[in-house]
N, C-alpha and C positions, 0 to 999 in steps of 0.2 A: 590210687590217688587220683582225684579228678583233675582234668586238664585245666590249666589256667586260662581264663577268658579275659580278653582286653576289651574295654568299652571304647567305642569310637568317640573321639574328642570333637566337640562342636566348634566349628570355626566362627569367629565373630563376624557379624554382618559387615559387609563392605561399606565404608564411609567415604563420602566425597571429600577429597583432599582440597585444602584451601589453595587458591592460586598463589604461586610463588613469583615474586617480581623478577622479571628477566633482567639480565645485565645489559645495560645500555652500551652500544658500541661507541667508543670514543668519549665516554663520560669522564669528565674531569681533566681531559687533555686540552692544552692550550698551545697556540703557536708561539714558539720562542722567538724573541726579537734578535737573538744573536746569530741567526742563520741568514744567508743571503736572501734578497727580496724574492727571487724566482722560487727558491725552496720554500720560503714562507708562504707564498701564494699557493704552491702545490699542496702543502700541508693543510692550509685553510680549506682548499677545495675538497680534499679528502675527508675532512671532518664534516663539511656540509653534506657530502654525498652519504656518509655514514648516518648522519642524523635523518636525512630523508628516507633512507632505506629502513631504518628502525621505525620511523613513523608509519611507513607503508606496511610493515609487518604487523604492527599493532592494529591498523585498520582492517587488514585481512583477517586477523583473529576475531575481531568484533563481528565481521561479516559472517564468519563461520558459525559463531555462536547464534547469530540471528537466523542463519539458514537451518541449523539444527532445530531451533524452536519452531520455525515454519513447517518443517517436515514432520516433526512429532506432533504438532497441533493442527495438522491438515484436516479441514472439515469441522473444526471445533466451533460450536455455536456461541461460546462465551467470548473468545478473542477473534473469531472469524479467520482463523489460520495465521494470526499475527504472532502468537507466542507470548505476547504481553499486551497489557491494556494501557492505552494513553488516556490520562485524565485531563479534564478541562474544567475551567472555572465557570462562574455564572455568565461572564461576558464572552465565553467561547474561546478564551485564550488557553494555550497549552500550559498545564501546571505540573506535569511529571508523568511517570510511568510506573507500573507495577507488574509483577509476574502474573500470568494467567492462573487463577486458582483452580481451574478445571484439570481433570486428569488427562494426560496426553493420549491422543488417539492412536499413536504408534509408539512402540517401545524403542525402535532403533532407526538410525538414519545412515544411509550408505556414505562411506568416507569419500568415495569418488564423486557422488552427487553433491555432497557438501562442498567439496573443493571447487567443483565447477560452478555451483550456485554463488559462491563467494567471490568469484573472479569474473565470470562471463555472463551471468544471468542478468536480464534487465531489472530484476527485483532484488539485486544484491544489496541495496540500501534499505529495503523494506524491514521494518522492525527496529531501526536505529534512530538516533536523535541527533539533530544538528542545532546550530544557534546562529542568530543574526545580531548585528550591532548597528545602531543608528548612524555610525560613521561610514557605513557601506561595506564593512567586512562581513563576510558570510561563510560559514563552515557547513559543507554538505553533511547530511546524516552519516556519521561514521562512529558515533559513540554508543556504547551498549545500553546506557540508561541516562536519565536526566542528571544524575549525580556527576557522571564523568563529563557531560556537556557543560555543566556548571563550572567545573574546575577549569576547563579550557577557556570558557568565557571570562572567568576571573583573571586568568593568566593574560588574556588579550587586554583586558582593562588595566592591568598592572603595567604592561609595556607601553600601550598607546595612550592611556588616559590618566596616568599617574595613580592608578589604584582606585579611582573614583568610578562609581557605577553611573552609566549614562543611559540606562534603560534597555539593555539587551533583552532579547526574547529567544525562547526555545521552540522547536517544532519537531514533530515526529512523523516519519513516513510509515503509513499503515498499508495493509493490503487493500487494493481497490475493490470496492463492493459493487456488484452489478446493479445497474439501475432497475428500479422496480417497474415492471410493465403494467400498464393499465389493466384492470380486471375485465376480462371479456364477458359478454352477455351470456348467461347460462340459459339452458333450455327452459327453465321454469319462469324466466322473466319475459315480459312482452317484447316482441321484436317489431311490431308495427303500431304506429300511433297516428291518429287522425287529428289534423290541426283545423279547428273550427273558427279560429280568430284571424286567419290570414286574409289579407286584402289583395294578394297577388293574383294575377291571371294564371291559367294553367301553364302557359308558356314560360312565364317568369318563375313559377315554382319549380318546374323541371329544369330550368336553366341553372339551378343551384348545384346540379350534378357536375362534377369536375373530374372525370376519369383521366388517367394518365397512361402513357406507355410504360411497359415494364422497365425499360432502362431509366427513364426519367423518374419513375417512382422509387427505384432502388437508389438513385443518386440522392434524392431528397429524404429517403428513409420513411416514406409513407405508403399507404395502400394504393395500388394502381386503380382499383375499382371506384373508391369513393374520394380519392385525392387527399386523404388524410382527415376527412370530416367524420368518418365512422358511420355515416348514414347515407341512404339513397332516397331521392325525392321523386314521387310520382303523383300525377294528377289526372282526374277523369270526371268530367261533368261538374267542375268546380269543387270536387272533393279531393282535398290535399292530404296526402299520407306521407309519413316518414318511416322508413324501414331500416333496421340495423343492417349494416353492410355484412353480407355473409362471409366473404373471404377473410376479413380481418376480425370478425366478431364484435365490431363496434369500437375497437381500439384505435383505428386509423393508422396503425403502425405497419411497416413493411415486414413481410416474412418471405424468406427465401423459398419456402415450400408452398406459397400461395397458389391455388389452382387458377388457371386461366380459362375463362368461359367465353 
């Protein structure tokens, strides 16, 4: 009699569980009027502390979500490492946010790194949304998306402005993009040019050279050789020429590795 064989059962694919609302500390509790004034004040103070602690926990959770997206989308060319895309209107105003449609560059993020980034990193608010009100009230970026920020803004308008909209605005904090450096002159481009329309003397033409010391150039952020102009000026027998500055390649920008001649 042949032995019985058992077929391996396939486990269903794991699904992402929907977030469950957490119980609010002190929700529904009020300070009774039948207790002495000092006890009433103590209970009121305890409820205020519980409310602040609960709000802080919610903010830290949002920061953790943003840190996970930044780490899993590091180097992404679509969102530039932000994890989500902030949309703007034709006038440049912030209109909302949407998840990055690109595939994450990393599959996992370290729990320790996420916790540290959510509490101590200078970029802990990056990827979050805040709001401002014309009355002067401003909320720093701590909301996961524009929808949550809108709820908080409507709650503020309900308490301070009788539920009427006074023109609040939203803003998002994105990853800082490095400034684009000027394109240096390549080897195939001309590096020397003769100026035939100049009416300067040879001394006046060469006086346009403004070299700087290394320390002064580093302070100003310009090239020490050309003083930030990107060109060197020379004259001989009334023939005035302009040469691309070799140390900076014509950008005029300071480089820490610039050779000193």
